[in-house]
N, C-alpha and C positions, 0 to 999 in steps of 0.2 A: 489823885492818881489811883487807878484801880489795881487791886492785887491780881497778878496773873493766876489763871486757873488751868487745870488740865483740859486739853482740847475735848469738847463735848463728844465728838465722834469716837474718841478713844474711851472716855469715861463710860459711855453707854454700853460698851462691849465687855466691861469688867463685871465679874460676879464676885462680890466681896463677902467675907464672912460676917458674922453678927457684929464684930467690932469695926467693920468697915475696912478690913485689911485683905490683901491678896498675897499669897506666897510668891516669893521671888527667889528663884534658884540661880545662883551665880556659877557660871561655867567658864573655864579658861578657853578662850576662843580657838586656839591653835591645836590643843591636845584633846579637848573634849572632857578634861578632868572636871568633875563636879567639886566645887570649892566650898560652898556654904548655902544655907537657906536663911533668908531674911524675910522681913515683912514690909510691905509698902502699902500706903494708902494713896489717895489721888495726889496729894501734895508731894509725897516722896517720889512718886513716879514722875510727876511734872518736873521736879528738880533734877531727877536723873536724866530725863530726856533733854532738858534745857542746858545742862552743864556738861554732860558727858562723863560725869563721875557718879558712881553708885551711891544713892542716898536711901537709907532704910528708916523704918519707924521702930523704935525700941518699945516693945510691949511692957517690959519691966520698968523702964525709966519714963515711959510715956513722953518721948521726945524724939526728934529727928536726929540721925547721925549719918554723917558722910564718911564712908569707909576710908580710913587712912588719915583722917584729920588729926588724931592723937598718936597713932602708931607709925604713920608714914607709909603704911602698906596699902596704897590706894588701889582702887579698881577703876581703870579706864574703860568706859563702856563703848563697845563697838556696835552692839545691836540689842534690841529688846523685842522679844516675840511673845505673843499671847497664845496659850494653848487652845485646843479646839473647844473646850468647855468654857473658856473665859475666866477660869478660876486660878490660874497660875501663870507666872511670867518666867521666861528664860532670859537671863541677862548675860550676854556673851561679853566677857571682859578680858582685859590684859591685866593680870594681877601682879602687883609689885610687892614682893615679899610674901610672908605667910598670910593666908586668908583667915585663919582661925585665931581667936583671941588667946588660945593656949600656946600659940607660937608654931603650930604645925601648918604645913602647906594647905591642907584642907581640914574641914571640921569633921571629916569622916575617917581620918587616919586612925588605925588601930581600934576601930569600934565595930568590927564585923561580928555579927551574931551567929551562933551555931545553928546549923540547920541539918535536916536529915539528908 
């Protein structure tokens, strides 16, 4: 049996970084709230599209992780869009519980930078 691969028509549209990854921005589908930034390679994207659950690639652990498998805070994927340059994905999700590993709703809570 052959291992499934990402649809070649999708794969050819992706502009990956030198590590073969593409930025994936998770956004709450109904509020527009930006929840987190993760990284996907072709296999993580294939798993996400095939299962309807967000799967990312951990750069530090060098392994795949499906959001919520250990925390229970799953991301149900409603849609995935590719930006105009082909170098970022927008993953529209229904987030169950906090999105950030720190326990906050988003990974951007309380991290505003001062500006002029």
